[in-house]
Backbone as numpy.savetxt, mean C-alpha at the origin, in Angstrom:
# Nx Ny Nz CAx CAy CAz Cx Cy Cz
16.07 9.89 -3.05 16.14 8.46 -3.38 16.11 8.28 -4.96
17.00 7.51 -5.49 16.77 7.33 -6.92 15.70 6.41 -7.25
14.95 6.70 -8.28 13.76 5.93 -8.64 14.01 4.86 -9.65
13.57 3.71 -9.36 13.54 2.59 -10.40 12.39 2.80 -11.26
12.17 1.79 -12.15 11.00 1.88 -12.97 9.67 1.83 -12.39
8.97 2.85 -12.47 7.54 2.84 -11.88 6.59 2.30 -12.82
5.50 1.75 -12.24 4.39 1.25 -13.10 3.50 2.28 -13.51
2.27 1.86 -13.87 1.23 2.86 -14.34 0.87 3.76 -13.17
0.73 3.25 -11.97 0.40 4.03 -10.87 1.41 3.84 -9.67
1.46 4.89 -8.77 2.32 4.59 -7.62 1.45 3.73 -6.60
2.01 2.50 -6.38 1.30 1.68 -5.38 2.16 1.71 -4.17
1.48 1.53 -3.04 2.18 1.43 -1.70 2.36 -0.05 -1.50
3.47 -0.30 -0.80 3.76 -1.69 -0.43 2.85 -2.01 0.81
2.05 -3.15 0.66 1.10 -3.48 1.72 1.86 -3.93 2.96
3.03 -4.56 2.84 3.68 -5.03 3.99 4.26 -3.80 4.78
4.85 -2.82 4.16 5.34 -1.74 4.79 4.22 -0.69 5.29
3.16 -0.67 4.48 2.08 0.20 4.80 1.35 -0.29 6.06
1.31 -1.65 6.26 0.67 -2.13 7.50 1.46 -1.75 8.74
2.76 -1.40 8.58 3.50 -0.97 9.74 3.76 0.61 9.60
2.72 1.26 8.96 2.66 2.75 8.88 3.97 3.28 8.26
4.52 2.59 7.37 5.71 3.05 6.52 5.22 3.28 5.10
5.24 4.53 4.50 4.79 4.86 3.28 5.83 4.64 2.24
5.94 3.46 1.55 6.95 3.21 0.51 6.21 2.92 -0.83
6.72 3.52 -1.86 6.15 3.25 -3.19 6.80 1.88 -3.74
5.96 1.07 -4.47 6.50 -0.01 -5.02 7.02 0.20 -6.42
7.88 -0.60 -6.86 8.47 -0.42 -8.30 8.05 -1.66 -9.11
8.02 -1.39 -10.44 7.51 -2.42 -11.34 8.74 -3.02 -12.08
8.58 -4.40 -12.23 9.65 -5.17 -13.06 8.93 -5.60 -14.30
9.04 -5.03 -15.39 8.45 -5.31 -16.63 8.80 -6.72 -17.11
9.93 -7.25 -16.94 10.14 -8.53 -17.33 9.43 -9.58 -16.67
9.31 -9.50 -15.39 8.56 -10.43 -14.60 7.05 -10.10 -14.36
6.73 -8.89 -14.72 5.37 -8.42 -14.64 4.90 -8.51 -13.21
5.68 -7.83 -12.29 5.23 -7.80 -10.90 5.90 -6.55 -10.31
5.21 -6.28 -9.13 5.78 -5.15 -8.33 6.65 -5.63 -7.14
7.56 -4.77 -6.83 8.50 -5.19 -5.62 8.78 -3.88 -4.83
9.10 -4.16 -3.62 9.44 -3.10 -2.62 10.99 -3.23 -2.33
11.57 -1.99 -2.40 12.97 -1.90 -2.13 13.28 -2.07 -0.62
12.40 -1.78 0.24 12.55 -1.84 1.64 12.42 -3.13 2.27
11.44 -3.89 1.85 11.22 -5.20 2.32 11.28 -6.29 1.19
10.85 -7.50 1.49 10.92 -8.56 0.49 9.59 -8.78 -0.18
8.66 -7.93 -0.07 7.35 -8.15 -0.79 7.45 -7.96 -2.28
6.83 -8.98 -3.02 6.71 -9.01 -4.40 5.34 -9.53 -4.76
4.72 -8.94 -5.84 3.40 -9.54 -6.20 2.88 -8.81 -7.50
1.90 -9.42 -7.99 1.18 -8.83 -9.10 0.33 -7.63 -8.62
-0.23 -6.92 -9.55 -0.93 -5.78 -9.33 -2.18 -6.22 -8.52
-2.83 -7.27 -8.81 -3.91 -7.78 -7.99 -3.54 -8.12 -6.53
-2.36 -8.64 -6.34 -1.85 -8.92 -4.93 -1.68 -7.52 -4.16
-1.11 -6.57 -4.90 -0.82 -5.31 -4.21 -2.23 -4.60 -3.90
-3.12 -4.58 -4.79 -4.40 -3.97 -4.54 -5.18 -4.66 -3.42
-5.16 -5.93 -3.42 -5.86 -6.80 -2.47 -5.23 -6.50 -1.01
-3.90 -6.38 -0.92 -3.24 -6.10 0.30 -3.54 -4.66 0.87
-3.60 -3.74 -0.10 -3.87 -2.37 0.23 -5.29 -2.17 0.65
-6.20 -2.95 0.08 -7.55 -2.83 0.54 -7.89 -3.37 1.91
-7.21 -4.21 2.34 -7.23 -4.65 3.71 -6.69 -3.66 4.67
-5.65 -2.99 4.31 -5.02 -1.90 5.14 -5.93 -0.69 5.18
-6.76 -0.41 4.11 -7.58 0.79 4.19 -8.60 0.72 5.19
-8.94 -0.44 5.71 -9.97 -0.65 6.76 -9.61 0.16 7.88
-8.29 0.19 8.12 -7.80 1.09 9.31 -8.09 2.52 9.17
-8.15 3.12 8.09 -8.32 4.51 7.77 -9.65 4.88 7.27
-10.67 3.98 7.34 -11.97 4.26 6.79 -12.69 5.56 7.40
-12.42 5.80 8.64 -13.03 6.93 9.29 -12.11 8.13 9.61
-11.09 8.14 8.80 -10.05 9.12 9.07 -10.65 10.52 9.03
-11.47 10.83 8.06 -12.03 12.16 7.85 -13.27 12.40 8.56
-13.74 11.46 9.32 -15.02 11.60 10.03 -14.73 12.28 11.39
-15.49 13.37 11.77 -15.29 13.97 13.06 -16.36 13.36 13.99
-15.83 12.75 15.08 -16.66 12.20 16.14 -16.87 13.26 17.27
-18.14 13.60 17.40 -18.43 14.47 18.56 -19.14 13.82 19.74
-19.51 12.62 19.53 -20.10 11.85 20.62 -19.44 10.49 20.73
-19.17 10.05 21.89 -18.53 8.81 22.11 -19.45 7.88 22.83
-20.77 8.07 22.70 -21.84 7.12 23.21 -22.18 6.02 22.27
-21.33 5.00 22.15 -21.52 4.00 21.17 -22.44 2.88 21.68
-23.15 2.94 22.81 -23.99 1.98 23.30 -25.30 2.06 22.64
């Protein structure tokens, strides 16, 4: 896939990432915002980071090994 202008970091689109689709966002320097080529999401760096932080709650225990399922 041809790459458009990337920002300082590769951010994941929060809208696509919520649906388990891993898509990098692209940066528009004129408008100073990030956008996704797959969906209609656009936003500032703060919007993207806030959206991705909510999604990270899903994966907080991804590297934890559960040996007991007695949660009572």
